[in-house]
N, C-alpha and C positions, 0 to 999 in steps of 0.2 A: 735559228730560232729564238724568238721571244720567248719570254716568260708565261704571256697570256697565253701564245699559240701553243707551249707546253699544258697549261692548265685545261685548254679547251680539250686537247687530244686526250689528258686524264680522265677528265670528266666523260667524253663520249667512251672510253673505255669501261666505265663505271655503270653508264645506264643499263646496258644489258644486265648487269649482274643487280641493279636496283629492281628491274622491272621484274627478274626471276623471283627476288624476294617479296616482291608487293604480290604476286602472282600465286606464291605458297601462302601467303599471309589469307590473300582472298580464297583461296582452295579451302583453308583452313576454318575461315569463317562461314563460307558456305557450305562445308560438308553437313549433309543432313542426318539427324538421329529420329527415327520414328516420322519421318515426313518434314522435321522441324528445322533448320539450320542451326547451327551452333551461335553466330550473330544473332537469330531470333530468340535462342535459350536465352542469351546473356541479358536480352533488352526485357524479358518477360521475368527474370531473376529480379534485375534491376527495380521494375515496375512493383511488382510483387513487396521487396522490400521497403520501398519508399512508400506505398500503400500502408504497410504494418505500423511502420514509424509515424506515420500521419496518425493512424489508429491507435497508437499505444499513447501520444501525446493526447489525442483528443480524451482517451480516459482516463488518463492524470489528470486533466482538466476539469473532466466532471467529476471525477471523486476527491478533487481539489488537494492530490497526494504530489508531494514532492518526491520522486522516485532518487534522488540524491538524499534525502535524509536520513541519517543513521538509525535505523528502528529498534526502540528500547522495548518491542511489546512483547508479546508471548515466547517468542524464543529465549531472551534474556530475563525476563521474570519469573520468579520460582513459585510454585503452588503456593508453598507456605507464607507468600507475599502479600495474600489476598485473606480478609476475614469477613464474615457478615456478621455485623452488629445485632441482627434480628437473630434469634436462635432458629437454627434450621430442624425443621420438624422430621419425624421418624419418616415419613413418605417421602420425603426431598434427599434425605439418605440413601432410603432404597432405591429412588429411581435415578440416583447419582447425578442430581443436580446441585450439586454442593458449589459453594465459593469457587475452588478452584478451577471451575468450568469456566469462570469469566477471565481466566488469561491462559487457556489452554492450548490457544492459536486455532481451535476448530471453531469453526463460525456455525456447525451443525450442532454443538453441545451448547446447553443453558446452566445458567446458574440460577437458582429457584428457592428461595427457603421455604417455600410453602404457606406463603403471607399474601395480603394485599397491598403491603410494602416490602421494597428492598434498601439496604444499607449497605454498601462493603465499601470497605477502605482498602486500597491498594499501594503498598508500598514498594517504590520504585528502587528500593535498593541501593539508594544513594540519593545526592543530588543531581537532577536531571533539569537540562535546561530545554524545555518543552515547546514545539511550535502547534503541535496537534492533538486532539484526543478524539477517538472515535468510538461512539456507544454502539453497539449492533443491537438493535431492538427486536428485531425481527418482525413476525406477525404481531406481538406485544404492541409493536408501534403504528400499526397500520389499522388495527381494528380497535375503535372507539369503546370496545366493552372491556379493556385491559387498562390501559396506564391513562390516569388522569393529567398527573403532572411530573416534573423530574426536575433535578438539579444536580450539577457537576462543580465538586469545591477541589481546592488543594491546598496545601501547606507547606511551608520550607521548615525542617525538624518534624521531629517524630514524639515529642514529649506531649504531654497532654494540655501543657501551657500554651503550644504552638497554635496559634488560632487559623481557623479554616477559612479562606479567601473564595469566593461565591465566583466561578469561572463563565457560567453560564446555567440558566433554567430555562423552565418552558413548560407549557400544558401538555395537550395530547401530543406528539410527535407528528403524527401525518405521514410517518416516513418509516421505512425498516432499520434507518439510521440516523444519529446525528453526529454530525461533526462539528467541534470545537476548535474553534482558532485559540490557541493560548500565547501566543507573541513574544516567544521566547522568554517565558517566565520560569525562574529557577524556581523548583519545587521538590519535595522529598517523598510525597503522599498525594493521593487523589482519593476522592470518597462521592462516590454515586448514588443518589437517593431517587426512588419513585413513590408513587403513591397510585394504587389502580382500583379499578371498581370490582375486578375477582381476583384471585390468584395472579401475580405477576412473577415475570423473572426478566434475565438479560443476556443475550447469546456471546455476547464478546466486549472487550476492553483494549483497545490498541491504541499505543500512544506512538508518535514521531519527536524525536529530538537528539540531543546528545548528552551524555556523561559529563559531568562538571569534576576534574580530576583533581 
């Protein structure tokens, strides 16, 4: 008997085993749970996963947020790293709209000194290579009766001699938030100022970037 004939015999012997294995796999995949086969469930899960990733990437694009960027925002900035250069009124203290609310990580809280102007300095706790700063105005930025103009500045160093550099400014935001691209600028402090027609405030300031060791 030649090797080719031996091989054909072995293949013929294996075919029933292969057929049984295929039948078992088919039976498992077509086993129904609640009227839906396991294969159907796998397809549904795959479609949901793909749709979620598409929606997630779309959301990141709309918000102009890089999900891989290291956040140095509210969770890493301490409340004593922010100060209001405009004295906070007794009403602001009683209403708990003090400067620490600017970086507490909660969009629903507001920093408002009880004035038609705001002027906050945020210390980043060291040098940070920033890529993006987001200012959450809330209704203050969508209602023209409030913010008339604003500007965001930054500086490298914390001494009074360190000059402030304009990062971006604007008039009425016409949006609940302003996203400022900083283009990997190394900074130590941020300063956000705004002027309003009535008492104004800001809900949150967050930053994206990485710390410089």
